[in-house]
C-alpha positions in Angstrom: -38.1 -75.3 -21.0 -39.6 -75.1 -24.4 -36.5 -75.8 -26.7 -37.9 -77.4 -29.5 -36.1 -80.8 -30.7 -32.7 -78.7 -28.9 -30.9 -81.9 -26.7 -27.6 -79.9 -26.5 -26.8 -76.6 -25.5 -23.9 -75.1 -26.0 -21.4 -72.6 -25.7 -17.3 -72.3 -28.1 -14.7 -71.1 -25.9 -12.0 -70.4 -28.6 -8.9 -69.7 -27.0 -6.2 -69.4 -29.9 -5.6 -65.7 -28.9 -7.4 -65.2 -25.3 -6.3 -68.1 -23.1 -7.6 -67.8 -19.7 -5.9 -68.6 -16.6 -7.3 -71.7 -15.0 -9.3 -70.3 -12.6 -11.0 -68.2 -14.8 -11.6 -71.0 -17.0 -13.6 -72.7 -13.9 -15.5 -69.5 -12.6 -16.7 -69.4 -16.9 -17.6 -72.9 -16.6 -19.7 -72.2 -13.7 -21.4 -68.8 -15.1 -22.4 -71.0 -18.2 -23.8 -73.9 -15.9 -25.7 -71.1 -13.9 -27.6 -69.7 -17.0 -28.5 -73.5 -18.2 -25.9 -74.3 -20.8 -25.0 -78.4 -20.8 -22.1 -78.3 -23.4 -19.0 -76.2 -24.4 -17.4 -77.0 -27.3 -13.5 -76.5 -26.4 -11.5 -74.7 -28.7 -7.8 -75.8 -27.1 -5.7 -75.3 -30.0 -2.0 -74.7 -28.5 -3.2 -74.2 -25.2 -3.8 -78.0 -25.0 -0.5 -80.1 -23.3 0.0 -82.3 -26.5 1.8 -85.4 -25.5 3.5 -86.4 -28.5 3.9 -83.6 -29.9 4.8 -80.7 -27.8 6.1 -78.2 -30.2 2.5 -77.6 -30.8 1.4 -76.5 -27.3 2.2 -72.5 -26.6 3.5 -70.7 -23.3 -0.2 -70.4 -22.3 -0.6 -74.2 -22.1 -2.6 -75.8 -19.1 -1.4 -78.8 -17.7 -2.7 -82.5 -18.3 -3.7 -82.3 -14.4 -5.3 -79.1 -15.4 -7.5 -80.1 -18.1 -8.5 -83.2 -16.3 -9.4 -81.2 -13.4 -11.3 -78.7 -15.4 -13.2 -81.3 -17.4 -13.9 -83.1 -14.1 -15.6 -80.1 -12.7 -17.4 -79.4 -16.1 -18.9 -83.2 -15.7 -20.2 -82.5 -12.2 -21.9 -79.2 -13.2 -23.5 -81.3 -16.0 -21.6 -79.9 -18.4 -20.3 -82.3 -22.0 -16.6 -80.7 -22.9 -16.5 -81.8 -26.4 -13.1 -80.7 -28.0 -12.7 -79.1 -31.2 -9.2 -79.9 -33.0 -9.1 -79.0 -36.8 -7.4 -80.9 -38.7 -7.2 -79.8 -42.2 -7.6 -76.1 -42.2 -7.0 -73.3 -39.5 -4.2 -75.3 -38.4 -1.2 -72.7 -39.0 -0.5 -73.3 -35.3 0.7 -76.6 -36.4 2.1 -76.3 -39.7 4.5 -73.4 -38.5 6.6 -75.8 -37.3 9.5 -77.8 -39.0 8.2 -80.9 -38.0 5.2 -80.9 -39.9 6.0 -78.6 -43.1 6.0 -81.4 -45.4 2.4 -81.2 -45.1 1.4 -77.7 -45.8 -0.8 -77.4 -49.1 0.6 -74.0 -50.2 3.9 -75.3 -52.0 5.2 -71.5 -52.6 5.3 -71.6 -48.3 2.8 -68.3 -47.7 -0.3 -69.9 -46.4 -0.1 -72.0 -43.7 -3.4 -72.4 -42.9 -4.0 -76.3 -44.4 -2.5 -79.1 -45.0 -2.3 -81.1 -48.5 -5.9 -83.5 -48.8 -3.5 -85.2 -50.9 -1.6 -86.9 -48.1 -3.8 -88.5 -45.5 -1.4 -91.1 -44.7 1.1 -88.5 -43.4 -1.6 -86.3 -41.9 -2.8 -89.9 -40.2 0.5 -89.9 -38.5 -0.1 -86.9 -36.8 -3.8 -87.0 -36.3 -4.3 -90.4 -35.0 -1.8 -89.4 -31.6 -3.6 -86.2 -31.4 -7.2 -87.5 -31.6 -6.1 -90.5 -29.4 -4.4 -88.1 -26.7 -7.9 -85.5 -26.6 -9.9 -88.9 -26.1 -7.8 -90.0 -23.3 -8.8 -86.6 -21.3 -12.3 -86.1 -23.0 -14.9 -88.6 -21.6 -17.5 -86.9 -24.2 -18.9 -89.1 -27.1 -18.2 -86.6 -29.4 -14.8 -84.9 -31.1 -15.2 -82.3 -33.3 -13.0 -82.1 -36.4 -13.5 -78.4 -37.8 -13.4 -78.7 -41.6 -14.2 -75.1 -42.2 -13.0 -72.4 -44.2 -10.7 -74.5 -46.1 -9.9 -72.3 -49.1 -6.9 -73.7 -50.4 -8.8 -77.0 -51.6 -7.1 -77.6 -55.0 -4.3 -75.6 -54.4 -1.2 -78.0 -54.7 -0.4 -80.0 -58.2 -1.3 -83.4 -56.6 -5.0 -81.7 -55.2 -5.2 -79.8 -58.5 -5.4 -83.3 -60.6 -7.9 -84.8 -58.4 -10.0 -81.8 -58.5 -9.9 -81.9 -62.2 -10.8 -85.4 -61.8 -13.3 -85.7 -59.3 -14.2 -82.5 -58.2 -13.3 -80.3 -55.0 -15.9 -82.5 -53.1 -14.4 -85.6 -53.4 -11.2 -84.5 -52.6 -12.7 -82.9 -49.2 -14.6 -86.0 -48.3 -11.9 -88.4 -49.5 -9.9 -86.5 -46.8 -12.3 -86.7 -44.2 -13.5 -90.3 -44.8 -9.7 -91.3 -42.9 -10.2 -88.5 -40.3 -13.5 -90.0 -38.9 -12.4 -93.3 -39.3 -9.7 -92.8 -36.9 -12.4 -91.0 -34.6 -14.7 -94.0 -34.7 -12.2 -96.3 -33.9 -11.8 -94.4 -30.9 -15.7 -94.9 -30.1 -15.9 -91.0 -30.5 -18.9 -89.5 -33.1 -17.6 -86.8 -35.5 -18.9 -83.5 -35.6 -18.1 -81.1 -38.7 -18.5 -77.5 -39.3 -21.0 -77.9 -42.7 -20.0 -74.7 -44.8 -17.2 -76.7 -47.5 -19.9 -79.5 -47.9 -22.5 -77.3 -48.5 -20.4 -75.3 -51.1 -19.5 -78.8 -52.7 -22.0 -81.4 -51.7 -21.6 -84.0 -54.5 -19.9 -86.5 -52.6 -21.6 -86.1 -49.5 -23.5 -89.3 -49.4 -19.5 -91.0 -48.6 -19.8 -89.6 -45.4 -20.7 -91.8 -42.5 -24.4 -91.6 -41.5 -23.7 -91.2 -37.8 -21.7 -87.7 -38.7 -23.0 -84.4 -37.5 -23.0 -81.5 -39.2 -22.9 -77.9 -37.4 -23.9 -75.2 -39.8 -22.9 -71.8 -38.3 -25.1 -68.8 -39.1 -23.8 -65.1 -37.9 -27.1 -63.6 -39.3 -27.6 -64.6 -42.8 -30.0 -66.3 -45.1 -30.0 -70.3 -44.2 -28.9 -71.9 -47.4 -26.0 -68.8 -47.5 -23.3 -71.9 -47.9 -25.8 -73.7 -50.3 -28.9 -75.7 -49.9 -29.3 -77.6 -46.5 -31.4 -79.7 -47.9 -28.2 -81.8 -49.8 -27.2 -83.0 -46.1 -31.1 -82.8 -44.7 -30.1 -87.0 -44.0 -27.4 -85.9 -41.2 -28.1 -84.8 -37.5 -28.0 -80.8 -37.9 -26.3 -78.6 -34.6 -26.3 -74.6 -35.2 -23.8 -71.8 -34.5 -24.8 -68.3 -33.9 -22.5 -66.0 -33.0 -21.5 -63.9 -29.6 -18.2 -62.3 -31.6 -18.1 -62.4 -35.3 -17.0 -60.0 -38.5 -16.6 -57.2 -37.6 -16.5 -56.9 -33.8 -12.7 -55.7 -33.0 -11.8 -54.2 -29.8 -13.4 -50.8 -30.9 -16.6 -52.5 -32.1 -19.3 -55.0 -30.8 -22.0 -55.3 -32.9 -25.1 -55.8 -30.2 -27.8 -55.4 -32.8 -26.3 -57.8 -34.8 -25.8 -60.3 -32.8 -29.0 -60.1 -30.8 -31.0 -60.3 -34.5 -29.0 -63.7 -35.2 -30.4 -64.7 -31.8 -33.8 -63.5 -32.9 -34.1 -64.8 -36.2 -31.6 -68.1 -36.7 -32.6 -70.1 -32.9 -36.3 -70.4 -33.9 -34.5 -71.8 -37.4 -32.9 -74.4 -35.8 -36.0 -75.6 -33.7 -38.2 -75.4 -36.5 -35.7 -77.4 -38.8 -35.1 -80.6 -36.1 -31.7 -79.5 -35.3 -30.5 -81.6 -32.4 -28.1 -79.0 -30.9 -27.1 -75.3 -30.7 -23.7 -74.0 -29.9 -22.8 -70.1 -29.4 -19.6 -69.3 -31.4 -17.1 -67.2 -29.2 -14.5 -66.2 -32.2 -11.3 -64.3 -30.5 -10.1 -63.6 -33.9 -11.0 -64.1 -37.6 -9.2 -67.5 -37.8 -6.9 -65.8 -40.7 -3.1 -64.8 -39.4 0.2 -63.0 -41.0 3.3 -64.3 -40.3 6.8 -63.2 -39.0 9.5 -64.7 -41.5 13.1 -65.1 -41.2 12.8 -66.4 -44.5 9.9 -67.7 -46.7 9.3 -70.8 -44.7 10.9 -70.3 -41.3 8.0 -68.8 -39.6 9.2 -66.5 -36.3 5.7 -65.6 -35.2 1.9 -65.6 -36.3 0.1 -62.7 -36.3 -3.7 -62.8 -36.1 -6.1 -60.4 -38.1 -9.0 -58.7 -35.9 -8.7 -59.1 -32.2 -11.8 -58.5 -30.1 -12.5 -57.3 -26.5 -12.4 -60.4 -24.1 -15.4 -62.5 -23.4 -15.4 -60.9 -19.5 -18.0 -58.1 -21.0 -20.6 -60.3 -22.7 -22.6 -62.0 -20.4 -25.4 -60.4 -21.4 -25.2 -62.3 -25.1 -24.7 -65.6 -23.2 -27.9 -65.1 -21.1 -30.0 -63.6 -24.6 -28.9 -66.9 -26.7 -30.3 -68.5 -23.7 -33.0 -67.0 -23.2 -34.1 -67.6 -27.1 -33.4 -71.2 -27.1 -35.8 -71.0 -24.1 -38.7 -68.7 -25.9 -41.6 -70.8 -27.9 -41.3 -67.4 -29.7 -38.4 -65.4 -31.4 -36.9 -63.2 -28.8 -37.8 -60.0 -28.3 -34.3 -58.3 -28.4 -34.9 -54.7 -27.5 -37.0 -56.0 -24.3 -34.8 -58.4 -23.2 -31.9 -55.6 -22.8 -34.2 -53.6 -21.1 -35.2 -56.0 -18.8 -31.7 -57.2 -18.3 -30.5 -54.0 -17.3 -33.4 -53.9 -15.1 -32.5 -57.0 -13.5 -28.8 -57.1 -13.8 -27.8 -53.8 -13.3 -30.7 -52.5 -11.1 -31.8 -49.6 -13.4 -34.7 -48.0 -13.8 -37.1 -47.8 -16.6 -36.1 -44.9 -18.0 -32.3 -45.6 -17.7 -32.6 -49.4 -19.0 -34.2 -47.6 -22.0 -31.4 -45.8 -22.6 -29.4 -48.3 -22.1 -30.6 -50.4 -24.7 -30.7 -47.4 -27.3 -27.2 -46.9 -26.6 -26.4 -50.3 -27.9 -28.2 -50.0 -31.0 -26.8 -47.0 -32.1 -24.3 -47.5 -35.2 -22.3 -50.5 -36.1 -20.1 -49.1 -38.8 -17.2 -50.7 -39.1 -14.1 -48.0 -39.3 -11.6 -48.5 -42.2 -9.6 -46.0 -44.0 -11.7 -46.6 -47.1 -15.2 -45.8 -45.0 -16.7 -42.6 -46.5 -16.8 -39.7 -44.7 -20.7 -39.4 -44.2 -20.3 -42.8 -42.7 -17.2 -42.3 -40.9 -18.8 -38.9 -39.3 -22.0 -40.6 -38.6 -19.8 -43.2 -36.4 -18.4 -40.6 -34.2 -21.9 -39.1 -33.3 -23.2 -42.0 -32.6 -20.0 -43.3 -30.9 -20.0 -39.7 -28.4 -23.3 -39.9 -27.8 -23.5 -44.3 -27.1 -20.6 -42.9 -24.4 -22.3 -39.8 -22.6 -25.6 -42.1 -22.2 -23.8 -45.0 -20.8 -21.8 -43.1 -18.3 -24.8 -41.5 -17.0 -26.4 -44.4 -15.7 -26.8 -45.3 -11.8 -26.1 -49.0 -11.3 -27.1 -50.3 -8.1 -25.6 -53.7 -8.7 -23.0 -55.4 -10.9 -21.4 -52.2 -11.7 -18.2 -54.0 -12.9 -20.3 -55.6 -15.6 -21.3 -52.5 -16.3 -18.1 -50.9 -16.6 -17.4 -53.3 -19.5 -19.6 -51.9 -21.6 -19.0 -48.2 -21.4 -15.0 -49.0 -21.2 -15.7 -50.4 -24.7 -18.0 -47.8 -25.7 -15.0 -45.1 -25.0 -12.6 -47.5 -26.9 -15.2 -47.2 -29.6 -15.5 -43.3 -29.6 -11.4 -42.9 -29.5 -11.4 -44.9 -32.3 -13.7 -42.8 -34.2 -11.7 -40.0 -33.2 -8.0 -40.9 -34.4 -9.7 -42.8 -37.5 -11.4 -39.1 -38.6 -7.3 -37.9 -37.9 -6.0 -40.8 -40.0 -8.6 -40.0 -43.2 -7.3 -36.3 -43.1 -3.5 -36.9 -43.2 -4.1 -39.3 -46.1 -5.9 -36.3 -48.2 -4.5 -35.6 -51.2 -4.6 -31.6 -49.3 -2.6 -32.6 -46.3 0.7 -30.4 -46.3 3.2 -29.8 -43.6 2.1 -27.2 -42.3 -1.1 -29.2 -41.0 1.2 -31.9 -39.2 1.6 -29.5 -35.9 -2.5 -29.3 -35.4 -2.6 -33.0 -35.8 0.0 -34.1 -33.7 -1.4 -32.0 -30.8 -4.6 -34.2 -31.4 -3.0 -37.3 -31.1 -1.1 -36.4 -27.9 -4.3 -35.8 -26.0 -5.9 -39.0 -28.0 -3.1 -41.1 -26.8 -3.0 -39.4 -23.1 -6.7 -40.9 -23.3 -6.4 -44.0 -24.7 -3.8 -45.2 -21.4 -6.5 -44.0 -19.2 -8.6 -46.2 -20.8 -5.4 -49.1 -20.6 -5.7 -48.8 -17.0 -9.1 -49.6 -16.7 -9.1 -52.4 -19.4 -6.1 -54.0 -17.2 -8.4 -53.6 -14.1 -11.4 -55.0 -15.6 -9.5 -58.2 -17.3 -6.7 -58.4 -14.8 -8.1 -61.9 -13.5 -9.9 -63.2 -16.9 -6.9 -63.1 -19.2 -2.6 -63.3 -18.4 -0.8 -60.0 -17.9 1.3 -61.1 -20.6 -2.0 -61.2 -23.0 -3.4 -58.1 -21.7 0.2 -55.8 -22.4 -0.3 -57.7 -26.4 -4.1 -57.0 -26.7 -3.1 -53.2 -25.3 -0.4 -52.9 -27.9 -2.3 -54.6 -30.5 -5.3 -52.2 -30.1 -3.1 -48.8 -30.0 -0.8 -50.0 -32.6 -1.7 -47.9 -35.4 -2.6 -45.1 -33.8 1.2 -44.5 -32.7 2.6 -45.4 -35.6 0.4 -42.4 -37.1 1.9 -40.4 -34.3 5.6 -41.7 -34.8 5.6 -40.7 -38.3 3.9 -37.0 -38.2 6.5 -36.7 -34.9 9.2 -36.9 -37.7 7.7 -35.4 -40.3 7.0 -32.3 -37.7 10.6 -31.5 -36.9 12.1 -28.6 -37.4 
């Protein structure tokens, strides 16, 4: 299998928003093993059963026996489970609790994503225990310690003073020096996301030489975050994406992800990277909050949700094919071949399947120009019609995910047109009844789609999560309907 220098071929499983029942988790890893993956980067977040910090674990947390049993099966399948434990940014799920509020970087108590790196002693009191806990259940020689998107660096007065004197790079490196020492003491090798150190590389030489940096690239030029040459003396792993912005419930950017594989995977081989991990973000990693008062969080509200991983097997397979290939992946040919082999489609239908997925990837928002909105609408209608006309002879359930995603997209383009109209300066009370009628029809159609969504994902997500996903997807359309219904009363 020509993989160049790549030794670790992994999949990143993000359980932050879409936690899977343990049975589905086992099935997922069996599917990955059958495709040839040998590594699982597991972002447990609040689904992990923290021994000394139980307040962090959420209502979907696995038991310790479930965690150990799952990792045991992964080991039998030849898959190394690397835990991903954030410890600077993206730790809202920790810092939201009063027990840890003294660590927050934002003294105004508005952004709970990041702790203060000028408090390493207090942070280590927490993370030394957490890392030891994770090391106990994960035999992997690695721990991924996060470190990406720490945009609050230098926000609090103490950090501002240090940045003024030494720079953001030193602030970042000094903090992670403490973290890495704790990880190495456990006999583990640290992995970090590379973006922040690429942006602020001045103190990079202070990192231990056995640190691994993971360069995440979702379709941009190689030096997007900063010159990779600045960290060339360290082992590098790459990370393309299966789901990333602007993907959401009503948009899966198929062409974008395939192009990411086509371009970036060969780059990692050519550059001598030692590993590659396909990321699968269930949300943007940003959150809003429901407050009692500032500083007292009632709930965290994810910004952007996406369709469950149950509908993306084709991208797992495409990524692995790109890794195996000596040449860049011929993406269109791969999709056609996948449709033929996986769904039993004939040549013509397989070509139509590929064409349908490539039609349009415009993210729809209130500010989307009318011309782009109409193109997206027409493309969504066409995609849906093409996919509904296909006649699979096998794996029809998998194809049903593609059809449902297309239908969700089409319905979204329809209510977004209504949203644009009622927000125009020419919209008057006299026009309300007609738009209520249109929305009412869309809501009925949406309920049918909800039923299909439940049927396709009932073994993949918990029932309450499915309800939450459905409510999230429909919320704005329902809010518009309720407002117009009140406005239209006689």
